[in-house]
Residue frames as a rotation matrix with the C-alpha (Angstrom) as fourth column:
MET 1
-0.923 -0.373 0.092 3.67
0.067 0.079 0.995 108.86
-0.378 0.924 -0.048 -29.54
LEU 2
-0.213 0.877 -0.431 0.82
-0.739 -0.433 -0.517 109.96
-0.640 0.209 0.740 -31.78
THR 3
-0.143 0.276 0.950 -1.22
0.395 0.897 -0.201 107.45
-0.908 0.346 -0.237 -33.78
PRO 4
-0.839 -0.144 0.525 -1.79
0.543 -0.163 0.823 107.74
-0.033 0.976 0.215 -37.54
ASP 5
0.114 0.971 0.213 -5.37
0.920 -0.184 0.346 108.89
0.375 0.156 -0.914 -36.92
GLN 6
0.554 0.041 -0.832 -4.08
0.585 -0.730 0.354 111.74
-0.592 -0.683 -0.428 -34.75
LEU 7
-0.392 -0.858 -0.332 -1.57
0.262 -0.450 0.854 112.78
-0.882 0.248 0.402 -37.42
LEU 8
-0.498 0.217 0.840 -3.76
0.867 0.153 0.475 112.72
-0.026 0.964 -0.264 -40.53
HIS 9
-0.811 0.302 -0.502 -5.12
-0.263 -0.953 -0.148 115.97
-0.523 0.012 0.852 -41.92
GLU 10
0.228 0.964 0.134 -8.56
-0.111 0.163 -0.980 116.14
-0.967 0.208 0.144 -43.49
GLY 11
0.854 0.200 -0.480 -8.47
-0.488 -0.009 -0.873 114.62
-0.179 0.980 0.090 -46.99
GLU 12
-0.149 -0.974 -0.172 -5.11
-0.980 0.168 -0.102 112.93
0.129 0.153 -0.980 -46.39
ASN 13
0.831 0.431 -0.351 -4.78
-0.430 0.899 0.087 109.16
0.353 0.079 0.932 -46.88
LEU 14
0.342 -0.688 0.640 -2.59
-0.661 0.308 0.684 106.78
-0.668 -0.657 -0.349 -44.91
LEU 15
0.376 -0.318 -0.870 -0.12
-0.752 0.444 -0.487 104.80
0.542 0.838 -0.072 -47.07
GLY 16
0.461 -0.224 -0.859 1.44
0.390 0.920 -0.030 102.89
0.797 -0.321 0.512 -44.17
SER 17
0.694 -0.337 0.637 3.19
-0.703 -0.508 0.497 103.01
0.156 -0.793 -0.589 -40.81
TYR 18
0.585 -0.626 -0.516 6.59
0.222 0.735 -0.641 101.48
0.780 0.260 0.569 -40.11
ASN 19
0.851 -0.521 -0.066 9.33
-0.015 -0.150 0.989 101.04
-0.525 -0.840 -0.135 -37.54
ILE 20
0.752 -0.623 0.218 12.60
0.326 0.063 -0.943 102.18
0.573 0.780 0.251 -39.09
GLU 21
0.366 -0.745 -0.558 16.15
0.723 -0.150 0.674 103.00
-0.586 -0.650 0.484 -38.09
ILE 22
0.901 -0.371 -0.226 17.96
-0.434 -0.780 -0.451 106.13
-0.009 0.504 -0.863 -39.10
ALA 23
0.668 -0.668 0.328 21.24
0.522 0.735 0.433 104.75
-0.530 -0.118 0.840 -40.37
ARG 24
0.422 -0.658 -0.624 24.62
-0.724 -0.658 0.205 105.81
-0.545 0.366 -0.754 -41.68
TRP 25
0.980 -0.191 -0.050 26.34
0.102 0.704 -0.703 104.12
0.170 0.684 0.710 -44.62
VAL 26
0.440 -0.868 0.230 29.84
-0.861 -0.335 0.382 103.33
-0.254 -0.367 -0.895 -43.30
ASN 27
-0.562 -0.809 0.169 32.40
-0.709 0.577 0.406 100.92
-0.426 0.109 -0.898 -44.82
GLU 28
-0.702 0.294 -0.649 29.90
-0.483 0.473 0.737 99.34
0.524 0.830 -0.190 -47.21
ARG 29
-0.481 0.629 -0.610 27.28
0.708 0.690 0.153 98.61
0.517 -0.358 -0.777 -44.54
TRP 30
0.203 0.686 0.699 24.47
-0.073 -0.701 0.709 100.26
0.976 -0.195 -0.092 -42.63
ILE 31
-0.810 -0.342 -0.477 25.09
0.477 0.091 -0.874 101.35
0.342 -0.935 0.090 -39.05
GLY 32
0.091 0.983 0.162 21.73
0.521 -0.186 0.833 101.89
0.849 0.009 -0.529 -37.34
THR 33
-0.746 -0.231 0.625 20.79
-0.323 -0.695 -0.643 104.24
0.582 -0.681 0.443 -34.54
VAL 34
-0.310 0.653 -0.690 18.67
0.871 0.486 0.068 103.81
0.380 -0.580 -0.720 -31.43
PRO 35
-0.340 0.693 0.636 15.84
-0.036 0.666 -0.745 104.44
-0.940 -0.276 -0.201 -30.70
LEU 36
-0.599 0.288 0.747 13.77
0.793 0.347 0.501 103.29
-0.115 0.892 -0.436 -33.64
LEU 37
-0.847 0.422 -0.324 11.54
-0.433 -0.900 -0.041 105.81
-0.309 0.106 0.945 -35.35
TYR 38
-0.194 0.878 0.438 7.86
0.614 0.457 -0.644 105.34
-0.765 0.144 -0.627 -35.91
VAL 39
-0.937 -0.178 -0.300 7.17
-0.129 -0.622 0.772 106.50
-0.324 0.763 0.560 -39.47
VAL 40
0.089 0.976 0.197 3.76
0.422 0.142 -0.895 107.38
-0.902 0.163 -0.400 -40.83
LEU 41
-0.944 -0.324 0.068 3.50
0.175 -0.312 0.934 107.80
-0.282 0.893 0.351 -44.60
THR 42
0.134 0.980 -0.144 0.53
0.209 -0.171 -0.963 109.59
-0.969 0.099 -0.228 -46.07
ASP 43
0.378 0.040 0.925 -0.18
0.918 0.113 -0.380 110.59
-0.120 0.993 0.006 -49.64
HIS 44
0.824 -0.064 0.563 1.28
0.125 -0.949 -0.291 114.03
0.553 0.310 -0.774 -48.79
ARG 45
0.458 -0.600 0.656 3.81
-0.829 -0.555 0.070 113.66
0.322 -0.576 -0.752 -45.95
LEU 46
0.080 -0.540 -0.838 6.55
0.356 0.801 -0.482 111.60
0.931 -0.260 0.256 -44.34
ILE 47
0.564 0.213 0.798 6.10
-0.613 -0.540 0.577 111.87
0.553 -0.815 -0.174 -40.55
LEU 48
-0.099 -0.737 -0.669 8.89
0.213 0.641 -0.737 110.73
0.972 -0.215 0.093 -38.20
GLN 49
0.624 0.302 0.721 8.53
-0.629 -0.354 0.693 110.17
0.464 -0.885 -0.031 -34.44
PRO 50
-0.559 -0.825 -0.087 11.18
-0.564 0.455 -0.689 108.77
0.608 -0.336 -0.720 -32.05
GLN 51
0.513 0.629 -0.584 10.07
0.069 0.648 0.759 105.79
0.856 -0.429 0.289 -30.02
ALA 52
-0.662 -0.748 -0.050 11.18
0.211 -0.122 -0.970 107.15
0.719 -0.652 0.239 -26.66
ARG 53
-0.256 0.555 -0.791 9.74
0.967 0.146 -0.210 107.73
-0.001 -0.819 -0.574 -23.23
LYS 54
-0.521 0.016 -0.854 10.04
0.203 -0.969 -0.142 111.47
-0.829 -0.247 0.501 -23.63
HIS 55
0.499 0.782 0.372 7.45
0.639 -0.043 -0.768 113.07
-0.585 0.621 -0.521 -25.93
TYR 56
-0.690 -0.668 -0.279 8.87
0.225 -0.564 0.795 114.61
-0.688 0.485 0.539 -29.11
GLU 57
0.306 0.723 -0.620 6.98
-0.499 -0.433 -0.751 116.57
-0.811 0.539 0.228 -31.73
PRO 58
0.457 -0.124 0.881 6.92
0.619 0.756 -0.215 114.62
-0.639 0.643 0.421 -34.98
ALA 59
-0.519 -0.606 -0.602 9.25
-0.218 -0.587 0.779 115.75
-0.826 0.536 0.173 -37.76
VAL 60
0.493 0.786 0.373 7.23
0.306 0.244 -0.920 116.26
-0.814 0.568 -0.120 -40.94
ILE 61
-0.709 -0.664 -0.237 8.66
-0.071 -0.268 0.961 116.17
-0.701 0.698 0.143 -44.45
PRO 62
0.379 0.856 -0.352 6.18
-0.495 -0.134 -0.858 117.13
-0.782 0.499 0.373 -47.17
GLY 63
0.430 -0.145 0.891 6.39
0.534 0.836 -0.122 114.78
-0.727 0.529 0.437 -50.16
ARG 64
0.960 -0.023 0.280 7.18
0.229 -0.511 -0.828 117.64
0.162 0.859 -0.485 -52.53
TYR 65
0.586 -0.796 0.151 10.56
-0.798 -0.535 0.277 118.04
-0.140 -0.283 -0.949 -50.75
ILE 66
0.273 -0.488 0.829 11.67
-0.004 0.861 0.508 114.47
-0.962 -0.142 0.234 -51.49
LYS 67
0.178 -0.332 -0.926 13.94
-0.909 -0.415 -0.025 114.62
-0.376 0.847 -0.376 -54.52
GLN 68
-0.007 -0.297 -0.955 15.14
-0.667 0.713 -0.217 111.01
0.745 0.635 -0.203 -54.77
VAL 69
0.559 0.105 0.823 14.88
-0.699 0.593 0.399 107.63
-0.446 -0.798 0.405 -53.04
THR 70
0.089 -0.660 -0.746 17.82
-0.805 0.393 -0.445 105.29
0.586 0.640 -0.497 -53.70
ASP 71
0.986 0.148 -0.083 18.14
-0.087 0.864 0.497 101.64
0.145 -0.482 0.864 -52.67
VAL 72
-0.011 -0.997 0.074 21.42
-0.789 -0.037 -0.613 101.00
0.614 -0.065 -0.787 -50.87
ASN 73
0.907 0.417 -0.058 21.74
-0.328 0.786 0.524 97.41
0.264 -0.457 0.850 -49.69
ASP 74
-0.207 -0.943 0.262 24.41
-0.978 0.196 -0.068 95.63
0.012 -0.270 -0.963 -47.72
ASP 75
-0.794 -0.183 -0.580 24.77
-0.285 0.954 0.090 91.88
0.537 0.237 -0.810 -47.16
ARG 76
-0.847 0.402 -0.349 22.11
0.529 0.567 -0.631 91.82
-0.056 -0.719 -0.692 -44.46
ARG 77
-0.130 0.822 -0.555 19.72
0.575 -0.393 -0.717 94.72
-0.807 -0.413 -0.422 -44.81
ARG 78
-0.108 0.222 0.969 17.90
0.919 -0.349 0.183 96.84
0.379 0.910 -0.167 -47.33
GLY 79
-0.303 -0.064 -0.951 18.41
0.611 -0.779 -0.142 100.53
-0.731 -0.624 0.275 -46.85
LEU 80
0.488 0.464 0.739 17.07
0.844 -0.467 -0.264 103.64
0.223 0.753 -0.619 -48.49
LEU 81
-0.630 -0.626 -0.459 18.92
0.665 -0.740 0.096 106.87
-0.400 -0.245 0.883 -49.00
ILE 82
0.470 0.860 0.201 16.42
0.877 -0.430 -0.213 109.73
-0.097 0.276 -0.956 -49.19
THR 83
-0.734 -0.674 0.085 17.66
0.677 -0.718 0.160 112.94
-0.047 0.175 0.983 -50.80
LEU 84
0.288 0.829 -0.479 15.69
0.748 -0.507 -0.428 116.08
-0.598 -0.235 -0.766 -50.03
LYS 85
0.549 0.001 0.836 15.48
0.688 -0.568 -0.452 119.17
0.474 0.823 -0.313 -52.24
THR 86
0.961 -0.235 0.144 17.24
-0.275 -0.777 0.566 121.05
-0.021 -0.584 -0.812 -49.41
GLY 87
0.179 -0.937 -0.299 20.34
-0.655 0.112 -0.747 118.91
0.734 0.330 -0.594 -50.02
HIS 88
-0.125 -0.169 0.978 19.91
-0.927 0.370 -0.054 116.84
-0.353 -0.913 -0.203 -46.85
ARG 89
-0.177 0.050 -0.983 20.29
-0.511 0.849 0.135 113.07
0.841 0.526 -0.124 -47.11
ILE 90
0.043 0.300 0.953 18.65
-0.970 0.242 -0.033 110.63
-0.240 -0.923 0.301 -44.72
GLY 91
-0.658 -0.273 -0.702 19.55
-0.440 0.896 0.064 106.95
0.611 0.350 -0.710 -44.52
MET 92
0.038 0.739 0.673 16.79
-0.978 0.167 -0.128 104.62
-0.207 -0.653 0.729 -43.34
VAL 93
-0.844 -0.233 -0.482 16.59
-0.322 0.940 0.110 100.90
0.428 0.249 -0.869 -42.78
ALA 94
0.164 0.912 0.375 13.33
-0.986 0.147 0.074 98.99
0.013 -0.382 0.924 -42.34
ALA 95
-0.587 -0.419 0.693 13.18
-0.557 0.830 0.029 95.38
-0.587 -0.369 -0.720 -41.23
GLY 96
-0.622 0.266 0.737 12.08
0.306 0.948 -0.085 92.39
-0.721 0.172 -0.671 -43.31
VAL 97
-0.220 0.665 0.714 8.89
0.975 0.164 0.148 92.62
-0.018 0.728 -0.685 -45.35
GLN 98
0.573 0.438 -0.692 8.40
0.520 -0.847 -0.105 96.20
-0.633 -0.300 -0.714 -44.17
ALA 99
-0.373 -0.827 -0.420 11.40
0.129 -0.495 0.859 97.26
-0.919 0.266 0.292 -46.24
ASP 100
-0.782 0.089 0.617 9.68
0.623 0.174 0.763 96.52
-0.039 0.981 -0.192 -49.57
THR 101
0.236 0.956 0.173 6.38
0.942 -0.269 0.200 98.17
0.237 0.116 -0.965 -48.74
PHE 102
0.403 -0.167 -0.900 8.12
0.455 -0.817 0.355 101.14
-0.795 -0.552 -0.253 -47.12
ALA 103
-0.675 -0.730 -0.105 10.26
0.225 -0.339 0.913 101.73
-0.703 0.593 0.393 -50.22
ARG 104
-0.579 0.528 0.621 7.28
0.775 0.121 0.620 101.40
0.253 0.840 -0.480 -52.58
ASN 105
0.478 0.844 -0.242 5.05
0.877 -0.444 0.182 103.71
0.046 -0.300 -0.953 -50.52
LEU 106
0.088 -0.528 -0.845 7.83
0.373 -0.769 0.520 106.25
-0.924 -0.361 0.129 -50.08
ARG 107
-0.891 -0.393 0.227 8.25
0.329 -0.216 0.919 106.43
-0.313 0.894 0.322 -53.86
THR 108
-0.140 0.930 0.340 4.46
0.929 0.005 0.370 106.79
0.343 0.368 -0.864 -54.20
LEU 109
0.430 0.260 -0.865 4.65
0.704 -0.697 0.140 109.81
-0.566 -0.668 -0.483 -51.90
MET 110
-0.537 -0.753 -0.381 7.06
0.296 -0.591 0.750 111.47
-0.790 0.290 0.540 -54.35
VAL 111
-0.691 0.365 0.623 4.45
0.660 -0.031 0.750 111.45
0.293 0.930 -0.220 -57.14
PRO 112
-0.934 0.353 -0.057 2.42
-0.292 -0.844 -0.450 114.64
-0.207 -0.403 0.891 -56.85
PRO 113
-0.344 0.885 0.314 -1.33
0.498 0.456 -0.738 114.11
-0.796 -0.097 -0.598 -56.53
SER 114
-0.557 0.216 0.802 -3.30
0.789 -0.166 0.592 114.86
0.261 0.962 -0.078 -59.64
PRO 115
-0.922 0.238 -0.305 -4.78
-0.086 -0.895 -0.438 118.36
-0.377 -0.378 0.846 -59.62
VAL 116
-0.579 0.742 -0.338 -7.65
-0.562 -0.063 0.825 117.10
0.590 0.668 0.454 -61.75
ARG 117
-0.857 0.436 0.276 -10.61
-0.008 0.524 -0.851 116.04
-0.516 -0.732 -0.446 -59.66
PHE 118
-0.591 0.731 -0.340 -13.76
-0.653 -0.186 0.734 114.82
0.474 0.656 0.588 -61.27
GLU 119
-0.469 0.571 0.674 -16.90
-0.501 0.456 -0.736 113.27
-0.727 -0.683 0.073 -59.95
SER 120
-0.699 0.252 -0.669 -18.45
-0.540 0.428 0.725 110.42
0.470 0.868 -0.163 -61.83
GLU 121
0.085 0.825 0.559 -21.76
-0.952 0.232 -0.198 108.74
-0.293 -0.515 0.806 -61.15
LEU 122
-0.810 -0.262 0.526 -22.04
-0.187 0.964 0.192 104.98
-0.556 0.057 -0.829 -61.07
ASN 123
-0.159 0.739 -0.654 -24.15
-0.987 -0.111 0.114 103.90
0.012 0.664 0.748 -64.03
LEU 124
-0.313 0.080 0.946 -25.65
-0.420 0.882 -0.214 100.54
-0.852 -0.464 -0.243 -63.06
THR 125
0.763 0.646 -0.024 -27.30
-0.274 0.289 -0.918 100.12
-0.586 0.707 0.397 -66.46
SER 126
0.512 -0.634 -0.580 -23.99
-0.774 -0.048 -0.631 100.19
0.372 0.772 -0.515 -68.30
ILE 127
-0.518 -0.679 0.519 -22.44
-0.836 0.531 -0.140 97.76
-0.181 -0.506 -0.843 -65.80
GLN 128
0.077 0.639 0.765 -25.37
-0.281 0.750 -0.598 95.39
-0.957 -0.169 0.237 -66.21
LYS 129
0.872 0.203 -0.446 -25.01
-0.466 0.065 -0.882 95.58
-0.150 0.977 0.152 -70.01
LEU 130
-0.028 -0.964 -0.264 -21.33
-0.931 0.121 -0.343 94.67
0.363 0.236 -0.901 -69.69
ILE 131
-0.492 -0.084 0.866 -22.14
-0.603 0.751 -0.269 91.73
-0.628 -0.655 -0.421 -67.40
THR 132
0.559 0.773 0.300 -24.76
-0.229 0.492 -0.840 90.50
-0.797 0.401 0.452 -69.88
PHE 133
0.658 -0.381 -0.649 -22.29
-0.725 -0.086 -0.684 90.85
0.205 0.921 -0.333 -72.75
VAL 134
-0.422 -0.895 0.142 -19.62
-0.896 0.388 -0.214 88.83
0.136 -0.217 -0.967 -70.90
GLU 135
-0.244 0.407 0.880 -22.13
-0.444 0.760 -0.475 86.14
-0.862 -0.507 -0.005 -69.89
ASN 136
0.773 0.634 0.031 -23.14
-0.227 0.322 -0.919 85.68
-0.593 0.703 0.392 -73.52
LEU 137
0.118 -0.810 -0.574 -19.60
-0.989 -0.151 0.009 85.14
-0.094 0.566 -0.819 -74.81
């Protein structure tokens, strides 16, 4: 299994890595699959790798193909239904605290990065003036 550092492209930022189950929504509850998947979320891609003895190439879903992320919860677990622009739907379940951060970061991935890039210099004089102003309040 590849590590996040091995999967990142130049200029890409890691949002998080998670252990998740691919799951089916059946009779008002999630039915998980085995093995778990190791998921790496970057600011551009959703990368899925089976946790198995045999080596599998990671499946990569660019963020621009994610159309919708819907919370679907049962009595015990929080699940996400991911709808792709291709029409495919993927059910995923993450455990415990990971579920909240996974859902938040997955939705962050859906927001396209800003095309506007600007460089700004740090102006220490203006920061010092602000500090002085606040100290004198």
